[in-house]
C-alpha positions as CSV (number, residue, x, y, z in Angstrom):
1,M,145.8,-25.9,262.4
2,S,142.5,-25.8,263.1
3,G,141.4,-29.3,261.7
4,N,138.8,-27.3,260.3
5,Y,139.6,-27.8,256.7
6,Q,140.5,-23.7,256.9
7,I,140.5,-22.1,253.4
8,G,142.0,-19.1,252.0
9,I,142.2,-17.4,248.2
10,E,144.8,-15.6,246.3
11,E,143.7,-13.9,243.4
12,E,146.4,-12.2,240.0
13,Y,145.0,-9.1,238.8
14,F,146.4,-7.1,235.4
15,V,146.5,-3.3,236.2
16,V,144.9,-1.3,233.3
17,D,145.4,2.0,231.6
18,T,141.7,2.7,231.2
19,R,142.7,5.1,228.8
20,T,144.5,2.8,226.5
21,R,143.2,-0.4,227.8
22,N,146.2,-1.9,227.8
23,V,148.1,-2.9,230.9
24,R,150.7,-0.7,232.9
25,T,153.7,-2.1,232.1
26,T,155.0,-0.5,235.3
27,M,153.4,0.2,238.3
28,P,152.4,2.8,239.3
29,K,154.4,3.4,242.8
30,K,151.5,5.7,244.3
31,F,149.0,3.8,243.6
32,F,150.7,0.2,245.3
33,R,151.7,2.0,248.1
34,S,148.1,3.2,248.6
35,C,146.7,-0.3,247.9
36,K,149.5,-1.3,250.7
37,V,148.2,1.2,253.0
38,R,144.6,0.0,252.6
39,L,145.1,-3.7,252.7
40,Q,148.5,-4.3,254.3
41,N,150.0,-7.5,253.9
42,H,147.3,-8.7,251.6
43,V,148.5,-7.4,248.8
44,T,151.6,-7.6,246.8
45,N,153.3,-7.4,243.8
46,E,153.6,-10.3,241.2
47,M,157.2,-10.9,238.7
48,L,155.6,-8.8,236.2
49,Q,155.0,-4.8,237.0
50,S,151.7,-5.1,235.0
51,Q,150.1,-7.9,237.9
52,I,149.3,-7.4,241.3
53,E,148.0,-10.0,243.7
54,V,145.6,-10.4,247.1
55,M,146.0,-13.1,249.8
56,S,143.1,-13.5,251.6
57,W,143.7,-14.6,255.6
58,P,142.9,-18.4,256.9
59,C,139.1,-18.4,256.9
60,N,136.3,-20.8,258.4
61,T,133.7,-20.4,256.0
62,V,133.3,-19.6,252.3
63,A,131.2,-17.0,252.9
64,E,133.6,-15.3,254.5
65,V,136.6,-16.0,252.3
66,C,134.1,-14.4,249.7
67,Q,133.4,-11.0,251.9
68,Q,137.2,-11.1,251.8
69,V,138.2,-11.3,247.9
70,A,134.7,-9.0,247.0
71,H,136.2,-6.6,249.7
72,F,139.8,-6.8,248.3
73,R,138.9,-6.3,244.8
74,S,136.7,-3.4,245.6
75,V,139.6,-1.6,247.6
76,V,142.2,-2.4,244.6
77,G,139.9,-1.5,242.2
78,G,139.1,1.7,243.9
79,E,142.6,2.8,244.6
80,A,143.1,2.0,240.9
81,E,140.6,4.8,239.7
82,R,141.9,7.4,241.7
83,F,145.3,7.1,239.5
84,G,143.3,6.5,235.9
85,L,143.5,2.9,235.7
86,G,141.6,-0.6,236.3
87,I,141.7,-3.9,237.4
88,V,141.0,-7.0,235.1
89,A,140.8,-10.7,236.7
90,A,141.1,-12.7,233.8
91,G,143.8,-15.3,232.6
92,T,145.0,-13.4,230.2
93,H,145.0,-9.6,229.2
94,P,143.4,-9.4,225.5
95,L,145.9,-6.6,224.4
96,A,149.1,-7.1,226.7
97,M,152.2,-8.2,224.5
98,W,154.7,-9.8,226.4
99,R,157.6,-8.3,224.9
100,E,156.9,-5.1,226.1
101,Q,156.8,-6.1,230.0
102,E,159.3,-5.6,232.6
103,Q,159.9,-7.7,235.6
104,T,159.4,-6.4,239.3
105,A,162.7,-5.6,240.9
106,K,162.6,-8.2,243.8
107,A,165.4,-10.7,244.6
108,R,163.3,-13.8,243.7
109,Y,162.3,-12.5,240.6
110,S,165.4,-11.8,239.5
111,E,166.7,-15.2,239.8
112,V,163.2,-16.9,238.5
113,M,164.1,-14.7,235.2
114,S,167.5,-15.5,235.4
115,D,166.9,-19.2,235.0
116,I,163.6,-18.8,232.4
117,Q,164.6,-16.4,230.7
118,M,162.4,-14.9,228.1
119,L,159.7,-17.6,229.6
120,G,159.7,-15.1,232.1
121,L,158.3,-12.1,230.5
122,R,155.7,-14.4,228.5
123,N,154.3,-15.2,232.0
124,M,151.4,-12.4,231.2
125,L,149.1,-14.8,233.2
126,C,146.8,-14.6,236.0
127,G,145.3,-17.4,238.4
128,M,143.0,-18.3,241.2
129,H,145.1,-20.4,244.1
130,V,143.0,-22.0,246.8
131,H,144.8,-22.9,250.2
132,V,143.0,-26.1,252.0
133,E,144.2,-27.3,254.9
134,L,144.2,-30.5,255.8
135,P,143.6,-32.1,259.3
136,D,147.1,-33.9,258.9
137,P,149.2,-32.2,256.9
138,T,151.5,-35.2,256.3
139,R,148.5,-37.0,253.7
140,R,148.6,-33.8,251.6
141,V,150.9,-35.9,248.8
142,E,148.2,-38.3,248.9
143,V,145.2,-36.7,248.4
144,M,147.0,-34.6,245.8
145,Y,147.6,-37.8,243.9
146,R,144.2,-38.5,244.2
147,A,142.3,-35.1,243.0
148,I,144.2,-34.8,239.5
149,P,141.5,-36.6,238.3
150,F,138.9,-33.4,239.0
151,L,141.6,-30.7,237.9
152,P,140.2,-30.6,234.6
153,L,137.0,-29.9,235.6
154,L,137.6,-26.9,237.8
155,L,139.8,-25.3,235.1
156,A,136.9,-25.7,232.7
157,L,134.7,-24.1,235.3
158,S,137.0,-21.2,235.7
159,T,138.5,-20.1,232.2
160,S,138.8,-16.4,231.5
161,S,142.1,-16.3,228.6
162,P,140.2,-16.9,225.3
163,F,142.6,-13.7,224.3
164,W,146.4,-13.6,224.0
165,Q,148.9,-10.8,222.4
166,G,145.7,-9.2,220.2
167,H,143.8,-12.1,219.1
168,R,141.6,-14.7,219.6
169,T,143.4,-18.5,220.5
170,G,140.5,-20.4,219.8
171,L,140.7,-21.6,223.2
172,L,138.6,-21.0,226.1
173,G,141.4,-21.5,228.7
174,Y,144.7,-20.4,227.2
175,R,146.2,-19.3,230.5
176,L,148.1,-22.8,230.9
177,A,148.8,-23.4,227.0
178,A,151.3,-20.5,228.0
179,Y,152.1,-21.3,231.5
180,D,153.2,-24.8,231.0
181,E,156.1,-23.7,229.2
182,L,157.5,-23.2,232.3
183,P,159.3,-26.3,234.0
184,R,157.4,-28.0,236.8
185,T,154.0,-27.3,235.8
186,G,151.1,-29.2,234.4
187,L,149.6,-31.8,236.3
188,P,151.4,-33.1,239.4
189,E,153.4,-36.4,239.1
190,L,152.2,-39.8,240.1
191,F,153.9,-39.3,243.6
192,K,151.7,-41.4,246.3
193,T,153.1,-40.9,249.7
194,A,155.0,-38.0,251.0
195,A,158.4,-39.8,250.9
196,E,158.4,-39.9,247.5
197,Y,158.0,-36.4,247.2
198,G,160.6,-35.8,249.3
199,S,163.3,-37.7,247.5
200,Y,162.1,-36.0,244.5
201,L,162.1,-32.6,245.7
202,E,165.7,-33.6,247.7
203,T,167.5,-34.4,244.8
204,L,166.2,-31.0,243.1
205,V,167.6,-29.4,245.7
206,G,170.4,-30.8,246.1
207,A,171.5,-30.7,242.6
208,G,171.3,-26.8,242.9
209,V,168.1,-26.8,240.3
210,I,166.0,-25.7,242.7
211,K,166.0,-23.7,246.5
212,D,163.0,-25.6,247.6
213,S,159.6,-26.4,247.0
214,S,157.9,-22.8,246.2
215,Y,159.7,-23.5,242.5
216,I,157.2,-26.3,241.7
217,W,154.6,-24.7,240.2
218,W,152.5,-27.9,239.3
219,A,148.3,-27.4,239.2
220,I,148.2,-28.3,242.1
221,R,151.1,-28.4,245.0
222,P,151.5,-29.1,248.9
223,S,152.4,-25.5,250.0
224,L,155.9,-24.7,251.4
225,R,154.6,-21.8,253.3
226,H,151.3,-23.3,255.0
227,P,149.8,-26.7,256.1
228,T,147.5,-26.5,253.1
229,L,147.2,-28.1,249.7
230,E,147.5,-25.2,246.9
231,L,145.1,-25.7,244.1
232,R,146.8,-23.8,241.1
233,V,145.3,-25.0,238.0
234,A,142.1,-22.4,237.7
235,D,142.3,-19.2,235.5
236,V,141.4,-15.9,238.0
237,C,137.6,-15.9,237.2
238,T,136.1,-12.6,236.2
239,R,133.2,-12.7,238.8
240,V,134.1,-13.2,242.0
241,E,131.0,-15.7,242.7
242,D,132.3,-18.1,240.2
243,A,135.7,-17.7,241.7
244,I,133.9,-18.8,245.2
245,C,131.9,-21.4,243.7
246,I,135.2,-23.0,242.5
247,A,136.8,-22.5,246.1
248,A,133.9,-24.0,247.5
249,I,134.0,-27.0,245.8
250,Y,137.6,-27.5,246.3
251,R,137.5,-27.1,249.9
252,C,134.8,-29.8,249.7
253,L,136.7,-32.0,247.1
254,V,140.0,-32.1,249.6
255,R,137.7,-33.1,252.6
256,H,136.1,-35.6,250.6
257,L,139.7,-37.4,249.7
258,F,140.6,-37.3,253.2
259,E,138.1,-38.9,254.4
260,H,137.9,-41.4,251.4
261,P,141.3,-42.7,251.2
262,E,140.2,-46.0,248.8
263,L,139.1,-43.0,246.3
264,N,141.3,-42.6,243.2
265,A,144.2,-44.7,245.1
266,D,144.6,-47.3,242.2
267,M,145.5,-44.5,239.6
268,D,147.9,-45.4,237.1
269,V,149.7,-43.9,234.2
270,V,147.3,-44.5,231.8
271,D,144.6,-42.5,234.2
272,R,146.9,-39.9,234.4
273,A,147.7,-39.7,230.7
274,L,143.3,-39.6,230.4
275,C,143.7,-36.8,232.7
276,E,146.2,-34.6,230.6
277,E,143.8,-35.3,227.8
278,N,141.1,-34.3,229.6
279,K,143.3,-30.8,230.6
280,W,143.7,-30.2,227.3
281,R,139.9,-30.6,227.0
282,A,139.0,-28.3,229.7
283,Q,141.4,-25.3,227.9
284,R,140.1,-25.9,224.6
285,Y,136.1,-26.1,225.2
286,G,135.6,-24.7,228.7
287,T,132.1,-25.2,229.2
288,A,131.4,-27.0,226.3
289,A,134.2,-29.4,227.1
290,T,133.8,-33.0,227.5
291,F,135.6,-35.6,229.7
292,I,137.1,-38.9,228.8
293,D,135.8,-41.5,231.3
294,R,138.0,-45.0,231.2
295,R,135.9,-46.8,232.9
296,L,132.8,-46.0,230.7
297,M,135.2,-45.6,227.5
298,T,133.5,-42.8,226.7
299,A,133.6,-38.8,226.8
300,K,130.7,-37.5,229.0
301,P,129.8,-33.9,228.6
302,I,130.5,-31.3,231.4
303,E,127.0,-31.0,232.9
304,S,127.3,-34.7,233.7
305,A,130.9,-34.8,235.0
306,V,129.3,-31.5,237.2
307,G,126.5,-33.4,238.3
308,D,128.4,-36.2,239.5
309,L,130.7,-34.2,241.1
310,L,128.0,-32.1,243.2
311,R,126.3,-35.1,244.2
312,M,129.5,-36.9,245.5
313,L,129.9,-33.7,247.3
314,A,126.8,-33.2,248.8
315,G,127.6,-34.6,252.2
316,D,130.8,-32.6,252.0
317,A,128.7,-29.2,251.2
318,E,126.3,-29.9,254.0
319,A,129.1,-30.0,256.9
320,F,130.6,-26.6,255.4
321,G,127.1,-25.4,255.3
322,C,128.3,-24.2,251.1
323,A,125.6,-26.0,249.3
324,T,124.5,-22.9,247.6
325,E,127.8,-22.1,246.3
326,I,128.8,-25.5,245.1
327,H,125.8,-25.8,243.0
328,H,126.6,-22.4,241.3
329,A,128.6,-24.1,239.2
330,T,125.3,-25.0,237.2
331,K,125.1,-21.4,236.4
332,I,128.1,-21.3,235.1
333,L,127.6,-24.2,232.6
334,K,124.1,-22.7,231.6
335,R,125.8,-18.8,231.3
336,G,129.2,-19.6,230.3
337,S,132.0,-18.8,231.8
338,S,134.2,-15.8,232.0
339,A,136.0,-16.6,228.6
340,N,131.9,-17.4,227.0
341,E,131.4,-13.7,227.7
342,Q,134.4,-12.5,226.6
343,I,134.1,-13.8,222.9
344,R,130.4,-13.0,222.9
345,V,131.4,-9.1,223.7
346,Y,133.8,-9.4,221.0
347,A,131.8,-11.2,218.3
348,R,128.8,-8.1,218.9
349,A,131.4,-5.3,218.5
350,R,132.6,-7.0,215.3
351,I,129.0,-7.9,213.7
352,A,128.3,-4.2,214.3
353,G,131.9,-3.5,212.2
354,H,134.2,-2.4,214.5
355,S,138.1,-3.3,214.2
356,R,139.6,-6.1,215.3
357,I,141.5,-3.2,218.8
358,K,137.9,-1.8,219.3
359,A,136.5,-4.8,220.1
360,L,139.1,-5.8,222.1
361,R,139.1,-2.7,223.9
362,D,135.5,-3.6,224.7
363,V,136.4,-6.9,226.1
364,V,138.9,-5.1,228.5
365,D,135.8,-2.6,229.3
366,W,133.7,-5.8,230.4
367,L,136.5,-7.3,232.4
368,C,136.8,-3.9,234.5
369,R,132.9,-3.5,235.0
370,T,132.8,-7.1,236.0
371,T,136.0,-7.9,237.9
372,T,135.0,-4.8,240.7
373,E,131.2,-5.4,240.5
374,G,131.5,-8.1,243.3
375,C,128.7,-10.4,244.5
376,D,126.0,-10.2,242.2
377,P,122.5,-9.0,244.4
378,I,121.3,-12.4,245.1
379,W,124.2,-13.9,245.9
380,S,124.8,-10.6,248.8
381,A,121.4,-11.2,249.6
382,Q,121.8,-14.5,250.7
383,Q,124.7,-13.7,252.5
384,A,123.0,-11.1,254.4
385,T,120.1,-13.6,255.3
386,G,122.6,-16.0,256.7
387,E,121.1,-18.9,253.6
388,V,124.5,-19.2,252.1
């Protein structure tokens, strides 16, 4: 416990064969061992062998998190290249078929697969999880409850999953549409206190439904292993700078909610129902979404919602020294998220007369390149000069 709102990031990537551009359904042992040698406990398997996960250690600054994530991507991407592989940071893989996937041999994954059956193989999805430590971890449930209205906006900025099973879905963020097939996912219930959440958890464990709270997979949840509130709503971002922007906004938001206990304290079932609608709008439209505002009885453009949020968090960003990072959200809105660029790459290939499969392979090529590019030159220069 540092009391400094320490932050950490977990990212999931697809492991792809650079020849076929499809995922590797079995994890190459030499590749994984080489990653473990380089990154130790900061890299691990996922439930499906086609995926790999990296985890930062607790950081005091957003710049430190950025350096770690860029380093992890560089290392894993470099090791992948040695074995004719690549890594893709996207919520879904454009070509992968869930029926072809293989489970990782691990007791926990076997238990989960036994419970959720076919849905386990359909979990061909990659997310970004952001952990933020609270000065008082007993307030995590209360802060979680009041953070719910902001989750759709963070999802919209992160959208990187417009394709599924070789086809355009019509959604910018399809990942959660598939993920929400699982039990105990989606937005949290309206638990206002740790006691209410504890009673819910105690009942599930006592009934033998789950072993512990790590089997609750909400879009935001109190972490079991750490004194943190864990954001899980975001697609993994293809660009490092987008990931860091969302992580920085979330850290500022946690601080703001912690220090302003009156904010969203009167949320009710109508508000939560509207948040569900806004979550759908984020999945469907991404950075072109509009969000329902109950107070104004209207749907606000995302530009207005982002502007309001950045103004609200200005003091928190100043305290953390991350104003540049959170304002990167305006750049995401201007050029679009990863999902927008994936669709542009696909459309250009189709207009040029390429087949659907060739166009999807072009998308995978863009994803592979962009995942391991790290930070853009301006971002890196700002870090080097201490301006971030």
